[in-house]
C-alpha positions in Angstrom: -64.6 63.7 28.6 -66.3 63.2 25.3 -69.8 63.9 24.1 -71.8 62.6 21.4 -74.8 64.9 20.1 -78.2 63.2 20.5 -79.2 63.7 17.0 -76.0 61.2 16.3 -77.6 58.1 18.1 -80.6 56.3 16.9 -83.6 55.7 19.6 -85.8 52.9 20.1 -88.5 54.5 22.2 -90.1 51.1 22.5 -87.2 50.0 24.8 -86.0 53.4 26.1 -82.9 52.6 24.6 -80.4 54.7 23.0 -78.0 53.3 19.8 -74.7 54.9 18.2 -71.7 52.3 16.0 -68.7 52.9 17.9 -67.2 54.5 15.3 -68.5 58.2 16.0 -66.3 57.9 19.3 -64.9 53.6 20.4 -66.3 52.3 22.9 -65.0 54.5 26.6 -65.8 54.4 29.6 -67.9 56.8 30.3 -69.6 60.1 28.1 -72.2 62.4 28.0 -74.9 63.1 25.0 -76.2 66.4 24.4 -79.4 66.9 23.6 -79.8 69.8 20.3 -83.7 70.0 22.2 -82.8 71.2 25.7 -78.7 71.8 25.4 -78.9 69.3 28.5 -76.0 66.6 28.9 -76.6 63.5 30.6 -73.6 61.2 31.6 -73.5 57.5 30.8 -71.3 55.2 32.1 -70.3 51.0 31.7 -72.7 48.4 33.2 -70.8 46.4 35.9 -70.7 42.9 37.2 -73.9 44.5 39.0 -76.2 44.9 36.1 -78.6 42.5 35.0 -77.6 43.8 31.1 -73.7 43.1 32.0 -71.7 40.0 30.0 -68.9 38.3 31.0 -67.4 38.1 28.1 -68.0 42.0 27.3 -69.2 40.9 24.3 -66.7 40.2 23.0 -66.2 43.2 22.1 -68.8 44.2 19.9 -71.1 46.3 22.0 -70.9 48.1 25.4 -74.2 49.0 27.3 -74.3 52.2 29.7 -76.5 53.6 32.4 -77.7 57.2 33.4 -79.5 57.8 36.6 -81.0 61.1 35.4 -83.6 61.2 33.5 -86.8 58.6 32.9 -87.6 58.7 29.1 -84.2 56.4 28.1 -82.6 53.5 30.4 -79.3 52.9 28.4 -77.2 53.4 25.2 -75.2 50.8 23.5 -72.4 51.6 21.5 -71.8 48.7 19.0 -69.0 47.7 16.4 -70.6 48.2 13.3 -68.7 46.8 11.2 
């Protein structure tokens, strides 16, 4: 499974969201984000229809939203198509 270094992500503290351009690894179904502060890995999985942020059209391939359920400092992550 792919691992994303936390320092490659943007963090929106007010919304508790991580953001990453898709050019880094595409938009896989699941992956880990590894903290360069704690060395901890958190698993993120693409959301499904049960999630309030789910979009039937999958944002036309322009972004994918992921959830994690391990820590409270981050609610979700968005991988977006930058180009």
